N, C-alpha and C positions, 0 to 999 in steps of 0.2 A: 902335232901343232905345238909350237913353243909358247910358253906362258909369256904374257906381256908384262912389262915393268909397271910399277905403280904410277909413274909419270905418264905412261901411255894410256893407262886406264883413266886417270884423272883428266887427261887431255880429251879423250873420247867423251867423257861425261860433260865437260865444258862445251864441246862442240854440239852435243845433243841438246843442251840447255838453250843454245842459240837457235836451234832448229829442231824442235821436238816432234817433227812430223814423220818420224820413223821409229821403229822399235829398236832401241839401242842394244837390247839383249840379244838381238839376232845379227849383230855386226860381224861380218866376215873377218876371221882372224882372231876374234875374241871369244871363241866358243868355250874355252876353258874358264871364262869369267862370267858365263851366262847367269848363274845364280846371283852374283853380286850386282850385275847390271840390271837384272830383272827387279831386284829389291830396290835399287836406286830409282828405276823407272816408276815402279809402283809408289814409292815414297813421295816422289815429286808430283805425280799425278794426284795423289790423295791430298797433298798440301794445297795444290791448285784448286781442287774441288772444294775443300774447306774454305779457302779464301773466296772463291766465287759464291759459295753459299752464304758466307758472312756478309758479303757485299749485297747480295740479293735481299737478305733479311733487313739490312740497313736501309736499302732502297724502299722496301715495303713500309718500314717504320716511318721514314721521312715522308712518304706519300700519304700515309694515314694521318700524320700530324698536319701536313700542309692542307690536305683536302677535307679533313674532318670525316674520315670514313668510319669512325667509331669501331675500329678493329675488324672491319669487314675484309678479311684476307682475300676472299674470292674476288671481290671487286678490285682490290689493290693489284692482285695478280693479273686480272684482265686489263686494267689500265696500263700496267707495266708492259704487258705483251703488245698492246696497241702502240705504246710509245716506241718500243723496240722495232716494231714493224714499220712505223712511220720513218724512223731513222734509217732503216735498211732501204726503204723505197726512195728516200731522199738521196742516199748514197748512190743507188743505182741510177737515178735520174741525172745526178751530177755527172757520173761517168759517161752516160749516154750523151748528154749535152756536149761534153768534151770531145767525144768521138765524132759527133756530128760536126762540131766546129773544125776539128782536124781534117775531116773529109771535105768540107766545103771550102775552107780557107787555105788548107794545105795543098789543095789541088790547083790553086791558081785561078779557079773559076770566079771567085768573089773577092780576090785580094788585090 
């Protein structure tokens, strides 16, 4: 297997950043660069985890200040989980409503 050029490796990394739902280190043709790609993957994953954690902590602090929870982290975590669940349910309901509209009005039955 021929080694890839630096440009090819960097191009692969940029493509993965646009769609990180695959393991970049297992990309066919880049086997000779697995260690570098694995380190890149792990580094980006850790940065995202740290960013998510920092955002979560900021959200807890803001909720605590707004609702006067007195530092009750368990209550803040519970409220945040309920807010997230409500947001998810709203999103699912909206998509369902759109599909119903498409089926009803797109079929010509009610249009």
